[in-house]
N, C-alpha and C positions, 0 to 999 in steps of 0.2 A: 696623197691629198684626199680629202673627203669629197663625196659626190652625192648629189641628189638626182634621182631619175624620176621623171613624171611621164606617165602614159595617160593621155587625155585626148579623146574619150576612149574607153574600151570598145572595140569594134565587134561586129557580128553578134551583138546582143540587142535586146529590145530596151531602148532607153539610153540614158547618159550617166557615165561615171568616170572616175579617173583613179589611177594607182600611183602612189609615191613610194619610192624605194630609196632608203638612205644607206650609203656604203661608207665605211670608215677608211682611215688612211692606209690600212693593210689590205683593202679591197674586199672586205667581208661585209655582208649584208647585216645591218644593225636594226633596221626597222622597215616594215612594209605595211601599207594601209590601202584598203579599197575605200575610196571616198564616194559617197553619194552626195552630190554637190548642189542639187536643187531641191526646193521645198515642195512637199506634197501637202495640200491643204484640204483634201476632201472631207476629213472628219469635221472641219469647220464649215465647209461649203454647204453641207446637207442640213445643218442645224437651222431650224425655223421652217423647213420645208414639210409639207404633208407627208406622212410616213409612207403612203402608197407610191410616192414618186421615187423612193430610194432605189429599187431595182433598175430603173431607167437611168437615174443620175449617176450612180456609182460605177456603172460599167464604162463610163467615159474615162475612167482611170487608164484604160488601155484599149488599143485597137487589135491586139493579138489575142488576149484572153478575156474579152468582155463578158463572155458567157459565164465564166467562173464568178465574177463579181455580181453579175445579174442574178445568178442562182443562189449565191451565198446570202445576198441581201433578201431575196424572196424567202429563203428558208428562215431567216431571222423574223421576217414579218409574218410567216406562218404561225409562229408562236404568239405574236402580238394579236393576230385576229382569231386566235383560239383554234387553229387547225392542227396543232401538235408539232412534233419535231422531226418530220421526215417520213413518218409512217402513218400519219393521220389524213393524208390526201386521198382522193379517189384513185383507183388503179390507173385510170387514164392520165390524171394529173401527174402522178409520180413517174409513170413510164415515159410520158412525153418529155418530162424534165430530164430523165436519165438519157433518153435518146439524144437530146440536145447536148447534154454534158459529155457523153461519150463521142459524139461528133466533134465537139470542141477538142477533146483529148486527141482524137485521131488526127485532126488537121494541125494542131499545134506541135505534136511530137513529130509529125512528118516534116513540117516546116523546119523545125530545129535540126533534125538529123540531116536531111538532104541538102538544105540550103545553107545552114550556118556552120555545121560541124564537119560534114563529109569532105570539104576541101582540105582540112588539116590531115585527114586520114589518107585521102587519095593522093595528095601531092607532098605531104610532110609539113610539119609546122614551120620549118625554116625554108620552104620553097619560095620561089619568086612570087611576091604578092600580086603581081599582074596576072598570074595564072591561078593562084590559090584563092579562088572565089567561085561563086555559083556559075559565072560565065565560063570559067575554066572547066568546071564539071560538065556543063552543057556541051562544050566543044570536044572534050576528051572522053566523056562517058555519057553520051547522049541518052541511051536507054535508061540509065539510072536517074538522070535529071528529069526526063519525061515522067518516069514513075513517081518521083517526088511531087511534081506539079499536079499530077492527076489524083494522087492520094489526098493531097491537101484540098483539091477541088471537091472531092467527094465529101469530105468532112464539112466544108463550107456550105455545100448544098443541103446537107442534113440540118445545119444550123438555120438556114433560110426556111426550110420546111417546118421547123419546130418553133422558131423564134420570130418569124416574119421577115427578117432581114439577115444577111450574112454577117453584118457588123452592127452592133447596138440595136438588137431587136427588142421586142416587147412581149415575148411569149409567156414568161413567168409572171404571175400576179400573186399578191398575198392570198394564200389558201389554195393555190393551184396553177392553172394554165389557161390561156385564153383561146386556144384552138386545139383541135385534134388533127390527126393525119387523115388525108383523103385516101381512098383506095388507089387513085391514080398515082399519088405521091409514093405510097408504099410500093406499088408494083414497079415504079421507075427505079427505086433504089434496090429492089430485090432482083429484078430481071431486065434492067435497062440496057442500053447499048453498051457493048464492051468498049472500054474496061470499067465504066462507071457503074458497077453493081457490087453488091455486098460480097459475093463469092470471090470476085477478082481482088477485092481489097484484103480479104483474108490471105489469099495466095501471095500477093505482093508484100504484105506485112511479114509473112514467113520468109520470103526471099531476102528482104532487107535485113532481117535478123540473121539469116544464114551468111549474108555478106559480112556483117560485123564479126560473127564468130570465126569466119575464115581469116579475116584480117587479124583478129586477136591471136589466133593460133600461130600466125607468122610473125607477130610483133608482140608477143606476150611480155617480154621484158620491159618494153616501153609502156605498154598499156597498164601493166600491173604496178609499176614502180614510179610512174610519172609524179603522182602526188598521193601518197598513202599515209594516213594518220588515223588513229582511233578516235571515235566519237560516239555520242549517244544518237539515237534515231527516233523519230516520232511520225505517226500517221494515224488516220482513221482505220479501223477494222470493223468488219461485220460482227454481229453478236457471236458467231461461231469462229471468229478469227480469220475469216477470209478477207482477201483484198476487196474493198468496196470504196470507190472514189466519190460516191454521192452521199452516203449516210452511214453512220455507225458510231462506235465508241472511240475515245481517244486513248491511244496506247503509246508508250515510249519504252525503249530498251536501252541498256547500257552497252559498252563496248564488247561484252561477252554474250549479249543476247538476253540477259536477265531483265525482267520487267521492272521499270522504275516509275511508270505511270500505268495503273492497272485498269485499263478499259473504263475510263471515267465518262460520265455524262458531260458532253462538251458545253452544256448550259452553265456548268460550274468551272469553266476554264480559268476564270480570273483567280480562283483559289489555288491554282497550280502553276500559272505562268506569269512571270514578271518581265518587264522590258527595261533594259538599261539604256541610258542616254550617254553618248560620248560627244565631246565638243568638236570633233573633226569629221562628223558625218551627220546628215539629216536622217539617216536610217537608224532605227533603234536596234538593240541587241537583246533578243528574247532569251530567257533561260528558265529552267524549272526551279521554282521557289525552294523546294525541299532540299535541293542539292546546292544551290547558290550560283552566283554569276560566274565564278571561276571555272567550275566543272559542270555546271548544269546546262550549258549550251548543247544544241543538238542539230542534226541535219534533217531536212525534209525533202520530198520529191521522189522520183522513181526508185533510186537505190534504197532510200530510207523505207519506202513502202514495202519493198521486197524483203528488207531486213526485219520488218516489224510483223508482217502478216504471217499466218500459218500456211495458207495455200491460196491458189488462184482458182476461182470457180468456173473456168472454161477449159476444155481439155487440151487444146494445143498450147495455150499459154502456161498451163500447169506443168506440162511436160518440159517446157523451157525453164520454168521456175525451178524445177527439180535439178536441172543441169546447173543453173546459176548458183543454187544453194550448195550443191556438191563441190563446187569450185573452192569454197572456203570451209568445207567439212561441216556445213550447217551453221557456222558462226556468222555473225554480221560481217558484211563486206565493207571495207573501208577504202577501197581503191577508187580514187576520184573519177578516172576515165571509165569505170564500170557503170557510171550513171548512164552512159550511152547504151550499154548492154541492157540495163534494166528498162530504159525508156523504150527500146524496141520490143521487149517482152510485153510491156504495157500497150504498145501500139497494136500488137497481135491480139491481146486480150480485148482491147476496144473494138477491133474489127469483128471478133467473135460475138461480143455482146450486142453490137449494132445489128448483126445478122439475126440474132435470136429475138431482139426486140421488134424488128420489122415483121417478124412472123407472129407477133402477139396480137390477137384481135382487140385487146383493150385499147390499142392506139387509135382505133377507128370509132370509138364511142364518144358521146358528147356530154358525159357527166364530168365536168371540168373543175369545179370549185367547191370547197367546203369552208364553213366558218363556225366559230363557237363563241365562247366567252372571251371578250377582249382583255388582253394583258397590257401592262405598261412597258414591258421590257422583253427582249428576245435576242437569242444568239443563233446565228447561222454558220454552220461549218461544213466544208467539203474539201476534197482533195483537188486542187487546181493542177494543171499539168506540171507546174513547178513545185508543188508541195501544199501543205496544209494552209487553208485560208480561213481567217476568222472575220466575221462581221457581227457587230454587237450594237444594238440600237435601243434607246429609251425614248418614249414619247410623253408629252404633257397632256393636260386635259383638253386641249384644243387640237389633238391629233397631229401635233407638230413634233418633229424629231428635236429633242433637246440634248441628246448625248449620242455620239457615235465613236466607236473604237474599231479600227481595222488593223489586223496584223496580217500582212500579205505574205505570200509564200517566200518571196525573195528576202523579206525582212527576217523570216525564220532562219534563212541560210546565210545571214550576214556574217556571223562569226566563222563558220566553216569556209566561206569564200575567202575571208581574210587569211585564214590559216593556209589555204591552198596557195594563195598568192605568195605567202611567206616561204612555203615549202619550195615552190618552183624557183623563186628569186634566189634563194640560197643555193639551189642545185645548179642554176644556170649562170649566175652572175658573180659568185664568189671568186675573187682573184682575177677577174677579167678586166683588161685595160680600156675597153671601149664598148659602146653599145652596138649590137647588131639587130637587124630587123627580126631575125629568128628568135633572139632572146625576148624581145618585146612580145612577139606573138605567142611564145610559150607561156608567158604569164597570162595572156588572154585566153589561151586554150584551157587553162585551169578554171578560169571564171566561166567560160562558155559551157563547161561540163554541167554546170548547175542550171543552164538555160535561164539565166536571170532575166526577169522582166523589170528593169529598173524604172520604167515609166510608171509602174504601179506604185512606186514610192517617190517619183521625181517628175518634174515637168520643167524642161529647159526652153529658153528662148534663144533664137538665132542659131548660127552654125558653129560647131565646135571641132576644129581641126585637131588631128593627132600631132602633138609636138613633144619630143623628148629632149631634155636639156641636161647636160652634165656641167656642174660647177665645182670649183675647188673651194678650199676653206677660206679663200679671200673673196668668194662670190664672183670669181672670174669665170666666164663661159669657156669651157674646154672642148665641148662637142655638142652639136645640136642636129637633130634629124626631124623631119616632118613628113607626113603623108596625108 
């Protein structure tokens, strides 16, 4: 009998989505799809609004990564007010933005690993769901849970100090920033009460990375083979090829590491990237124009960034980067669960950068904003925790936004997430007579590796329970499970 399995919603991710899996009469998976089922309308919402409102408006896309949208919009408006494309700001303006952005990275990566993903590693993807959650982690691994909470708190406090609020702040304005750091704020982050200081965050980031590497050493077969398939990878890089999550050139590499997008100016992104629309999802499917939609899709995010960059410009993270690259003999890494490894290397890098920035005297100066000749159009690009984020705005003669295009990180990962779902569904469900909770969670584990922020592309109303239904070819219900 043929069956259709629906997982709705996907859990322990930010936002709402569902998965459908079609199984034929022989028990083989025939089709899998990750559906983004609600409509995101921000590209329309902002039209008609004064351009300077964009950084505050668009960050309402999300409560987890608002800083990413806040800064991407501000960077686009830097171009519009004539302040350049990331390197034209005052030293205080750029470095305050970077501190805000790296604080966002630090708290977001900590949240994802400790709260959303660690339960699968600590208890197993098929463990009792009553235990396999953050409460279970807190009860069985108290020290690890506290560490995750405190790391996120440190990042959130950095956001408050730079943006004015922990969520939906106002720190970045067209052409710069609206506040500098006070001496008291700086000293609190550098030498505040243990453990909320920069040195402790570096130490804890290294410990979290060591924890994952130890787990990987004991479970390499599972981690390496869970969902492995070749792909292209894309991210920003600094002019010298270094990892840079705030500003740089846009680079993409193929499955062997050969450049297929050669460090282009991201103001010209529209000449290189196209978005395909499919009738079963509100989220688009981006691809590189010169390769085409069939083979031009790519991954973004932590693993992609480490596959694309040449080095990491902080010593501890660089050492870990070299270990990461050596694992695949310098070739791009295509192992889905290695996203977590890369994410923790980036967490360590963020901690190192934060510590360095806090020691920079430019953060205490009050030269905050620059302006030049106004332009009608601008593109802002940066690396959000989940991957490359595009904000593109055009204004009219009345200083109102009349065009907005946003390609969010999770949208860039749409195709690879769908392929990961297909990989795991085939591995777990082919030939199986019934649904198990472990099978369902295994599919979600593949999605969670990308740390998708579905609310950046979706907005749902009401409560969405998880319900899985098996039906035969006569549409008769054979099995149903809910949670």
